[in-house]
RODO-2510 file (C-alpha; in nm, 4 decimals, decimal comma):
residues 314
     n   res          X          Y          Z
     1     x     0,0000     0,0000     0,0000
     2     x     0,2806     0,2407     0,0861
     3     x     0,4496     0,1611    -0,2454
     4     x     0,1301     0,2377    -0,4370
     5     x     0,0662     0,5651    -0,2513
     6     x     0,4242     0,6807    -0,2959
     7     x     0,4337     0,6152    -0,6697
     8     x     0,0822     0,7456    -0,7286
     9     x     0,1665     1,0616    -0,5366
    10     x     0,4816     1,1183    -0,7427
    11     x     0,2902     1,0724    -1,0689
    12     x     0,0189     1,3166    -0,9581
    13     x     0,2799     1,5693    -0,8469
    14     x     0,4644     1,5458    -1,1784
    15     x     0,1392     1,5757    -1,3748
    16     x     0,0331     1,8896    -1,1877
    17     x     0,3836     2,0354    -1,2220
    18     x     0,4134     1,9909    -1,5986
    19     x     0,0514     2,0637    -1,6951
    20     x     0,0345     2,4448    -1,6354
    21     x     0,2718     2,5485    -1,9186
    22     x     0,0810     2,3330    -2,1644
    23     x    -0,2605     2,4376    -2,0374
    24     x    -0,1931     2,8123    -2,0378
    25     x    -0,0698     2,7822    -2,3968
    26     x    -0,3630     2,5591    -2,4961
    27     x    -0,6176     2,8022    -2,3527
    28     x    -0,4510     3,0784    -2,5498
    29     x    -0,4611     2,8663    -2,8639
    30     x    -0,8353     2,8153    -2,8093
    31     x    -0,8937     3,1911    -2,8287
    32     x    -0,7086     3,2228    -3,1571
    33     x    -0,8397     2,9089    -3,3271
    34     x    -1,2018     2,9590    -3,2252
    35     x    -1,1957     3,3150    -3,3601
    36     x    -1,0755     3,1810    -3,6955
    37     x    -0,6979     3,2348    -3,6875
    38     x    -0,4482     2,9487    -3,6953
    39     x    -0,1700     3,0228    -3,4482
    40     x     0,1170     2,7768    -3,4692
    41     x     0,3396     3,0521    -3,3311
    42     x     0,2428     2,9433    -2,9786
    43     x     0,5857     2,7821    -2,9387
    44     x     0,7709     3,1058    -3,0114
    45     x     0,5421     3,3042    -2,7844
    46     x     0,6134     3,0597    -2,5018
    47     x     0,9874     3,1084    -2,5574
    48     x     0,9437     3,4862    -2,5384
    49     x     0,7463     3,4508    -2,2156
    50     x     0,9978     3,2086    -2,0662
    51     x     1,2915     3,4426    -2,1262
    52     x     1,1185     3,7679    -2,0343
    53     x     0,9663     3,6400    -1,7104
    54     x     1,2917     3,4920    -1,5860
    55     x     1,4919     3,8029    -1,6752
    56     x     1,2480     4,0477    -1,5168
    57     x     1,2166     3,8329    -1,2028
    58     x     1,5970     3,8189    -1,1750
    59     x     1,6374     4,1978    -1,1851
    60     x     1,3283     4,2905    -0,9807
    61     x     1,3263     3,9983    -0,7373
    62     x     0,9470     3,9903    -0,7769
    63     x     0,8094     3,6716    -0,9352
    64     x     0,4651     3,8202    -0,9971
    65     x     0,6030     4,1071    -1,2037
    66     x     0,8154     3,8582    -1,3941
    67     x     0,5162     3,6314    -1,4532
    68     x     0,3084     3,9212    -1,5883
    69     x     0,5927     4,0400    -1,8119
    70     x     0,6187     3,6894    -1,9542
    71     x     0,2575     3,7155    -2,0653
    72     x     0,3131     4,0622    -2,2124
    73     x     0,6154     3,9416    -2,4101
    74     x     0,4054     3,6650    -2,5621
    75     x     0,1333     3,9184    -2,6426
    76     x     0,3815     4,1377    -2,8331
    77     x     0,4763     3,8559    -3,0693
    78     x     0,1126     3,7517    -3,0981
    79     x     0,0244     4,1055    -3,2043
    80     x     0,2865     4,0855    -3,4791
    81     x     0,1255     3,7607    -3,5942
    82     x    -0,2175     3,9242    -3,5819
    83     x    -0,1052     4,2244    -3,7872
    84     x     0,0494     4,0022    -4,0532
    85     x    -0,2225     3,7387    -4,0765
    86     x    -0,5385     3,9312    -3,9876
    87     x    -0,4801     4,2880    -4,1018
    88     x    -0,2482     4,2228    -4,3950
    89     x    -0,3963     3,8864    -4,4951
    90     x    -0,0695     3,6926    -4,4922
    91     x    -0,0767     3,3141    -4,4811
    92     x    -0,1438     3,2266    -4,1181
    93     x     0,0762     2,9171    -4,1131
    94     x     0,3752     3,0997    -4,2618
    95     x     0,3267     3,3919    -4,0231
    96     x     0,3148     3,1571    -3,7233
    97     x     0,6254     2,9761    -3,8460
    98     x     0,8038     3,3104    -3,8728
    99     x     0,7127     3,3870    -3,5112
   100     x     0,8546     3,0489    -3,4062
   101     x     1,1832     3,1471    -3,5685
   102     x     1,1855     3,5135    -3,4668
   103     x     1,0986     3,4879    -3,0966
   104     x     1,3700     3,2370    -2,9967
   105     x     1,6249     3,4315    -3,2016
   106     x     1,5379     3,7573    -3,0278
   107     x     1,5376     3,5867    -2,6869
   108     x     1,8846     3,4358    -2,7371
   109     x     2,0244     3,7617    -2,8788
   110     x     1,8950     3,9691    -2,5864
   111     x     2,0081     3,7022    -2,3403
   112     x     2,3630     3,7173    -2,4789
   113     x     2,3565     4,0971    -2,4578
   114     x     2,2410     4,1034    -2,0949
   115     x     2,4029     3,7927    -1,9457
   116     x     2,6863     3,7228    -2,1884
   117     x     2,5493     3,3739    -2,2439
   118     x     2,2556     3,1940    -2,4018
   119     x     2,1394     3,1019    -2,0495
   120     x     2,0102     3,3421    -1,7882
   121     x     2,1492     3,3453    -1,4340
   122     x     1,9506     3,0997    -1,2170
   123     x     1,6802     3,2533    -0,9986
   124     x     1,6951     3,2202    -0,6227
   125     x     1,4026     3,0692    -0,4370
   126     x     1,2508     3,4070    -0,3492
   127     x     1,2333     3,5059    -0,7165
   128     x     1,0514     3,1891    -0,8274
   129     x     0,6758     3,1426    -0,8121
   130     x     0,5713     3,0473    -0,4573
   131     x     0,4603     2,7034    -0,3446
   132     x     0,1088     2,6334    -0,2182
   133     x     0,0852     2,4397     0,1111
   134     x     0,4620     2,3997     0,1101
   135     x     0,5097     2,3011     0,4758
   136     x     0,1545     2,2013     0,5655
   137     x     0,1831     1,8234     0,5569
   138     x     0,3789     1,5819     0,7745
   139     x     0,6155     1,4132     0,5300
   140     x     0,7308     1,1560     0,7869
   141     x     0,4251     0,9413     0,7071
   142     x     0,3262     0,7840     0,3768
   143     x    -0,0147     0,9522     0,3785
   144     x     0,1395     1,2892     0,4596
   145     x     0,3856     1,2552     0,1706
   146     x     0,1017     1,1551    -0,0627
   147     x    -0,1050     1,4588     0,0387
   148     x     0,2000     1,6821    -0,0069
   149     x     0,2539     1,5469    -0,3575
   150     x    -0,1117     1,6010    -0,4465
   151     x    -0,1740     1,9436    -0,2937
   152     x     0,1670     2,1068    -0,2524
   153     x     0,2733     2,2493    -0,5846
   154     x     0,3602     2,5848    -0,7354
   155     x     0,0905     2,8493    -0,7405
   156     x     0,0893     2,8305    -1,1209
   157     x    -0,1065     2,5054    -1,0918
   158     x    -0,3861     2,6768    -0,9003
   159     x    -0,3782     2,9768    -1,1340
   160     x    -0,4174     2,7702    -1,4494
   161     x    -0,7106     2,5730    -1,3057
   162     x    -0,8822     2,9028    -1,2220
   163     x    -0,7992     3,0220    -1,5739
   164     x    -0,9831     2,7206    -1,7227
   165     x    -1,3012     2,8208    -1,5396
   166     x    -1,2664     3,1855    -1,6432
   167     x    -1,1995     3,0999    -2,0076
   168     x    -1,4955     2,8589    -2,0145
   169     x    -1,7183     3,1331    -1,8737
   170     x    -1,5910     3,3852    -2,1303
   171     x    -1,6436     3,1393    -2,4159
   172     x    -1,9976     3,0309    -2,3333
   173     x    -2,1523     3,2853    -2,0965
   174     x    -2,0516     3,6251    -2,2344
   175     x    -2,1349     3,8313    -2,5415
   176     x    -1,7639     3,8520    -2,6235
   177     x    -1,7431     3,4719    -2,6358
   178     x    -2,0507     3,4466    -2,8560
   179     x    -1,9103     3,6994    -3,1018
   180     x    -1,5702     3,5317    -3,0972
   181     x    -1,7192     3,1918    -3,1836
   182     x    -1,9368     3,3490    -3,4513
   183     x    -1,6331     3,5129    -3,6124
   184     x    -1,4707     3,1730    -3,6394
   185     x    -1,7753     3,0179    -3,8044
   186     x    -1,9442     3,2880    -4,0150
   187     x    -1,7345     3,6083    -4,0270
   188     x    -1,9296     3,7673    -4,3132
   189     x    -2,2571     3,7122    -4,1298
   190     x    -2,0993     3,8815    -3,8278
   191     x    -2,0088     4,1768    -4,0460
   192     x    -2,3714     4,2256    -4,1471
   193     x    -2,4593     4,2433    -3,7754
   194     x    -2,2080     4,5212    -3,7160
   195     x    -1,9369     4,3073    -3,5521
   196     x    -1,5830     4,4185    -3,6339
   197     x    -1,4359     4,0813    -3,7306
   198     x    -1,0823     4,2079    -3,7806
   199     x    -1,0730     4,3781    -3,4416
   200     x    -1,2215     4,0709    -3,2720
   201     x    -0,9610     3,8433    -3,4266
   202     x    -0,6792     4,0844    -3,3415
   203     x    -0,7880     4,0824    -2,9782
   204     x    -0,8207     3,7040    -2,9635
   205     x    -0,4795     3,6402    -3,1203
   206     x    -0,3185     3,8857    -2,8801
   207     x    -0,4885     3,7127    -2,5858
   208     x    -0,3571     3,3799    -2,7150
   209     x    -0,0030     3,5173    -2,7093
   210     x    -0,0454     3,6557    -2,3590
   211     x    -0,1554     3,3197    -2,2260
   212     x     0,1178     3,1364    -2,4174
   213     x     0,3673     3,3762    -2,2579
   214     x     0,2310     3,2829    -1,9151
   215     x     0,2819     2,9197    -2,0112
   216     x     0,6438     2,9896    -2,0937
   217     x     0,6824     3,1740    -1,7635
   218     x     0,5605     2,8633    -1,5792
   219     x     0,8568     2,6720    -1,7185
   220     x     1,1358     2,9062    -1,6136
   221     x     0,9790     3,0298    -1,2894
   222     x     0,8379     2,7058    -1,1487
   223     x     0,9654     2,3905    -1,3174
   224     x     1,3194     2,5237    -1,3609
   225     x     1,4881     2,8412    -1,2370
   226     x     1,6496     2,9789    -1,5525
   227     x     1,5986     3,0292    -1,9234
   228     x     1,7853     2,8150    -2,1741
   229     x     1,7358     2,7940    -2,5518
   230     x     1,5889     2,4440    -2,5038
   231     x     1,3551     2,5386    -2,2169
   232     x     1,0356     2,4976    -2,4190
   233     x     1,1396     2,2163    -2,6588
   234     x     0,8144     2,1573    -2,8439
   235     x     0,5685     2,2277    -2,5644
   236     x     0,3885     2,4828    -2,7791
   237     x     0,3120     2,2194    -3,0423
   238     x     0,2010     1,9734    -2,7751
   239     x    -0,0384     2,2423    -2,6466
   240     x    -0,1838     2,2800    -2,9968
   241     x    -0,2286     1,9027    -3,0126
   242     x    -0,4146     1,9199    -2,6795
   243     x    -0,6507     2,1792    -2,8286
   244     x    -0,7270     1,9491    -3,1226
   245     x    -0,7737     1,6588    -2,8824
   246     x    -1,0086     1,8749    -2,6754
   247     x    -1,2157     1,9790    -2,9787
   248     x    -1,1180     2,3456    -2,9434
   249     x    -1,2922     2,3742    -2,6071
   250     x    -1,1224     2,4910    -2,2837
   251     x    -1,2540     2,1963    -2,0834
   252     x    -1,1325     1,9594    -2,3538
   253     x    -0,7924     2,1286    -2,3585
   254     x    -0,7717     2,0652    -1,9827
   255     x    -0,8146     1,6918    -2,0358
   256     x    -0,5579     1,6869    -2,3151
   257     x    -0,3008     1,8842    -2,1187
   258     x    -0,3410     1,6616    -1,8132
   259     x    -0,2663     1,3636    -2,0381
   260     x     0,0401     1,5247    -2,1931
   261     x     0,1490     1,6657    -1,8576
   262     x     0,1405     1,3153    -1,7128
   263     x     0,3465     1,1852    -2,0052
   264     x     0,6064     1,4584    -1,9520
   265     x     0,6144     1,3783    -1,5812
   266     x     0,6603     1,0088    -1,6550
   267     x     0,9459     1,0982    -1,8877
   268     x     1,1242     1,2786    -1,6051
   269     x     1,0501     1,0084    -1,3455
   270     x     1,1538     0,7194    -1,5691
   271     x     1,4573     0,9099    -1,6862
   272     x     1,6003     0,8981    -1,3341
   273     x     1,4874     0,5501    -1,2276
   274     x     1,4565     0,3303    -1,5374
   275     x     1,7362     0,1322    -1,7048
   276     x     1,5771     0,2103    -2,0426
   277     x     1,7695     0,4501    -2,2666
   278     x     1,7002     0,8144    -2,1807
   279     x     1,6587     0,8884    -2,5522
   280     x     1,3694     0,6443    -2,5783
   281     x     1,2104     0,7802    -2,2595
   282     x     1,2347     1,1370    -2,3912
   283     x     1,0181     1,0330    -2,6843
   284     x     0,7146     0,9524    -2,4647
   285     x     0,5311     1,2910    -2,4833
   286     x     0,5896     1,3238    -2,8575
   287     x     0,4873     0,9677    -2,9420
   288     x     0,1683     1,0132    -2,7402
   289     x     0,1068     1,3441    -2,9211
   290     x     0,1296     1,1759    -3,2617
   291     x    -0,0986     0,8906    -3,1523
   292     x    -0,3574     1,1339    -3,0160
   293     x    -0,3539     1,3379    -3,3367
   294     x    -0,4011     1,0245    -3,5462
   295     x    -0,6961     0,9131    -3,3336
   296     x    -0,8722     1,2448    -3,2762
   297     x    -0,7813     1,5002    -3,5436
   298     x    -1,0560     1,3755    -3,7769
   299     x    -1,3166     1,3871    -3,5005
   300     x    -1,2581     1,7481    -3,3982
   301     x    -1,4946     2,0170    -3,5213
   302     x    -1,2678     2,2831    -3,6633
   303     x    -1,4311     2,6298    -3,6839
   304     x    -1,5562     2,6712    -4,0393
   305     x    -1,3560     2,9879    -4,1106
   306     x    -1,0428     2,8776    -3,9258
   307     x    -0,7298     2,9563    -4,1270
   308     x    -0,9163     3,1538    -4,3929
   309     x    -0,8113     3,5213    -4,4296
   310     x    -1,1054     3,7528    -4,3815
   311     x    -1,1579     4,0215    -4,6447
   312     x    -1,4069     4,2863    -4,5450
   313     x    -1,6901     4,3350    -4,7930
   314     x    -1,6970     4,6654    -4,9716
***
């Protein structure tokens, strides 16, 4: 029984630790995709958020300011994507790919300028995001350790679960959400009703970048304590896969991100305890991503106007 509780607790802890970056990014992707704009630049926006949050937190010593700045950095690159793909009508996939190349390049260049290296200086404990219920449980007992693993995690875990509820409410209980979904399905019909489709899409894409930036901040300010060029390593694309798996709904994205978060956690756990090659273990999240896409991509309802440039009627 102790063996089961210990291992189950570790798996739950790892899942809750690695889910927030994916889930923040996935929720952001939902905003963009549902409004009708393909945003594969989520990866680059996460990189921008990861670097900016860590750098700001290092110089200010305030993790909350750093966390917010991570979101703003992602929003800046998302706005560039929105201008190119929504206002100027550029191909959305090419624009997103450009963001994925531009953001990491800018992050590494600025990092070299400030720190003289491609890595930032590690944050101290006070500059990282705080833990929830850090010293509440008695870890001398098996049950106490299990409860600590389940409930004691970084505050980013609690924040992203609250964000799921807020995003769901915005999507399905507000006028903004109704208009956003309508713009992704029938933009020209929205135009006849006086809805500014271009402005709505610009806002949604920018929100997607802000949330992706928060996802990147979760990596460097909770999971690790510094930015490196490989800090994100495909998590943005995994988040997009979670959105497809979740049928472009925030509650569905939650389920997908918990699955992928668990796979990432298993990769880390097995990498330190299993005799299997670390290279094979590192493939777990990506293999699961491919399998999920094969099984579910055809069953997802993609917004009818998703990926199609909108040209305002004259």
